[in-house]
N, C-alpha and C positions, 0 to 999 in steps of 0.2 A: 434518291431515297437514302442511300448511304450517307451522302453529304448532310442531309437533314438530321440524321441520327447522330452524326459526329458533332454537329453544332449543338444539339440538345445535351449531349454528354458534357461538352465543354462548359455550357451554361450551368449545368448542375454542379460540376466540380467547383466552378467559380463561386457559386452561391454557398456551397459547403465551406470553402476556405474563408469567405467573408463572415459567416456565422461563427466559425472557430476563432477568428481574430477578435470578433466582438466579445465572445465569452472570455478570452484571455485578457482583454482590456478591462472588462468589468471586474474580473478577479483581481487584477493589479490595483484597480481603484479601491476595491474592498480592503485589500491588504494595507494600502496606504492610509485609508481611513482608520483601520484598526491600529496602525502604528501611531497615528496622531492622537488617538483616544487615550486620555490619562488613565493609568492603571492597567492597560492591556499589554504594555511592553514589559517583558520578563526581565530585561536587563535593568529597567528602571527600579524594579523592586528588589533586585539582587543586592545583597549586602556588599558595600564597598564600590558599587558601580558608579555612584556619583563622584566618589573621591578619585576613581581612576580616570574617568572621562574629563572631570574638571569643568564640565559644561553647566551643571546644575548645582547651585549653592543652596543649602538648607537655611532657612531663616531661624535665627536664634533670638530668643527674647533677651533683652539686656538685663543683667543682674539687678535686682531691686535693692536699693540702699536702705539700710535700716534707719528708720526715722528716730531721731533723738527727741525724747519727750521733754517737756518743760521742766519736769522735776530733775531729770538727769542734767539738763543745762544749768539749773540753779546749783546743783551739787558740784558740778565741775567749776563753776564760777566761784563758789565758796572756797573750794580747795585752792584755787589759784590765788585768791585774795589772802588766805591764811599763809600759804607758802611765801608769797611776796612780803607779807608782814614779817615773817621770821627772817627772811633774807635781809630786810631793812634793819631789823634789830641786830642781826649778826654784823652788818656793816658798821653800825654805831659802836658795837663792842670792840671791833677790830681796829677802827680808824680813829677812835677818840679815847681819852683817858677814862671814860665811863665803863670800859671793859674790865676793870679790875678794882677791887677794894683797896683802900689804903693799907699798906703793910703794917702788920702787928709784930714788931720785932723781926725775926727771920721768916715769919709766915706771910705768904702772898697768895691771894685767891683771885682768879680771873673768871669771867663769865663766858668766855669764848665758846666753850663746849655746850653750854646750856641750850641754846637754840637747836643745835644738832640733836641733842638728846630728846628734846621735846618733839621735834619733827619725826624722829624715829618711833616714839611712843604713839603719837597721834596718827601718823600716816603709814607707818610700816618701815620695813628694812630698806627697801629701795629708795624711798624719799629721804630717809635718814642718811644713807650713803651719799646721795647726791648733795644733801645739805653739808655733809662733812667735807666733800670735795670742794664745794664753794668756799667754805671756811678756810681750807688749805690755800686756795687761790688768793683770798684776801690776805692771809698771813704771808704768802710769798711776796705780794705787793708791798706790804709794810716793811719786811726785812730787806727787800731790794732797794727801796727808796727811803731808807731809814732816816736820813737827814731831814726829810719833809715832815716828820712826826716828832715834835719836840718831847712829847711824853715818853718816847722810846729812848731818845738820846740823853734823857736826864740821868739814866744809869749808864756810866761809861763802858761797863762790861758788854753791853749790847752791841756797841760798835765793833768790839774786838771779836765777838763770836758770831757775827752776822753771817759769815761764810758757811756756817753749819746749816743754815736754813735757806740760803739763796745761792744758786750757782753763779750769780752775777756779782757776788761780793768776794773780797779777798782781804787778808790781813798779813802783811809782809810776804813771806814765801808761801803762805797757805791760801789756797783758792777753793771756792765752792765747786762742786761737780754734780754729776747726775744723782749722787746719793743725797745731796742737799734737797733735791726735788722729792726724793723718796721720803725723807724725814719730814718735809713740810706738808706733803699731800696725803700719803698713805695712812699715817696714824689718825688724821682727822676723818678720812673717809671710813676707816674701820671702826671709829667711834660710833658712827651711825649704824653700821652693820651689826656690831656686837650688841648695842643697846636694843635694836629691833628684834634680834634673835632671842636675847634673854627675856625680853618682855613677852614675846610670843610664847616661849616655853613656860613662863610663869602663868600666863593666862590659861594655857592648856591644863596645867596642874590645878589651878583654881576651879576651872570648869568641871574637872573630874570630881573634885570634892563637893561642888555644888550639886552635881548629878547624884552622888551618893546620898546627900541630905534629902534631895527630892524623892529618891527611891524609898528612903525610910518613911517619909510622909505618906507615900502611896500604900505602904504596907500596913498602915494603921487600920484598925477595925472600922467597918462601915459606920458612918455617923460620928466617929471620933474626930477630934481636931486638936492641933497643937495649942498649948496655952499661949497667951499673948507674950508672956515673958520669954518663952522658948523661941517664938518668931522673931522677937526683938534681938535676942542673942544671936540667932542665925544671921540676921541682917548686919549686925555689928561685926561678925566674923567675916562676912563677905566684903565689908568695907575695909577692914584691916588687911585682908588679903590683897585687895586692889592697891592700897597704899604701899604695901610691901613689894608688890610686883613692880610698880613704878620706881620705888626707891632703889631696889636691888638692880634693876636694869640701868638706872642712871649712874649708880656707883660703878658698875661694871664697865659702862661706856667711858666714864671719866678716867678710870684707872687704865683702861686700854690705851688712851691717848698718852698718858704720862709715861707708862712703861715702854711703849713703842718709841716715843721720841727720845727718851734718855738711853734706851737700849741701842737705838740707831746711832746716837752720838758716840757712845762707847765703842760700838762695833766698827763704824766707818771713819770716825774722826778722833779716835782715842788719843793718839800721839799728838796730833796737831792741836786738839782741844786742850790737852795738858800744858803744852807750851804757851798757848794763847792766854790761858787763865793763870799761868805761872804756878802750876801745881804739879808735883811729881806724878808720873804716870801711875805709879803703884797706888796713889791715893785717889785717882780719878773715880774709880768704882765706888769708893766710900763716899766721895763728894756727891756723886749722882744719887746714891741711896739716901743721902741726907736731903737732897732736893725732893725726893719722893715724899719724905716726911713733912717737909716745910711747905711744899706746893701741892703735890699730888693728893695727899690724904685730905687736906682742907678743901680742895676743889671737889673731891669726890663727895665729901659730906655736904657741901653747898649744893651740888647737883642732886643729891639724894633728898634734900629738903625742897628745892625749887620744882623738881619734876612733878611730884604728886600734887603740889599746891597749884600748879598750872594745868596739868593734863586732866586730872580727875574732874574739876568743874567744867572744863571744855567738853569732855566726853559726856558728862551728865546733861549738859545743855543741848548738845547735838542729838542725843538719844531722845530727849523730851520733844524737841522739834520734829524729829522723825515720827514719833508716836502721834503727835497732833496731826501731821499731814496724812498719815495712814488712817486716822480716825475720820478725817474729812472725806 
């Protein structure tokens, strides 16, 4: 009897152990399923968990590129065509005799700065500066390879003073240097910079005056209107202001080139320039001031005439084209 009871007890304990193992196994399976279920893992949702483990990488949408419209494409193409045309005109002025008018006595006028001034007025300070730098590079090529341009060697003094504009030229014991590059490049680039800044400032002043006139019209009694003569007078004022803005900016840019070039010659090559042109050093400053009168002032006047004559019709045409496209 006792043996039978012991056997029954052992069977009961074995059954209990098996049931406990079964419960533990099912619990482990449930935990494993919970771990595999997305969103149930706390570490998965913890900030920085993915970056620490390095196992899961988040999907990021690629940045969408801004689509360029057909109008923007046409505008960009027009700008490139206009800039290329100005560069081509500048090359003609620099590399051919067409870049200067026949001398009238001591007065000499060149067209080299006019494309720079026009580009600064039409396209802004940055493009004007770039155009001026390109002009400086063209000038450096001309002065370096002077013998290849007969219209330059026609005046013997150019062969003597070429070292002032090119570091690759020399005359006797005098050689060009880094300051030759400064004289050749910097004044041309600053011509575009000054022209663009002066024109922008003049446009701001003109806009303020136009705003005051518009405010005066708005303050009129209800139903009242300006006479036709007054409207025409206002339009003429605006037109004159636009012409003055272009002319003043062009004169300022042209004089910038003249003053910086001659000032650089006196500052960096005063002694050597005096010996090269066979002039006493004490007279060099007076001679350079005379060059301002015979070259600088006529060129400034020419630029002040050409800039409004070219820029205002182009601006008027582009504004009309823009208005038509917006109307469509």
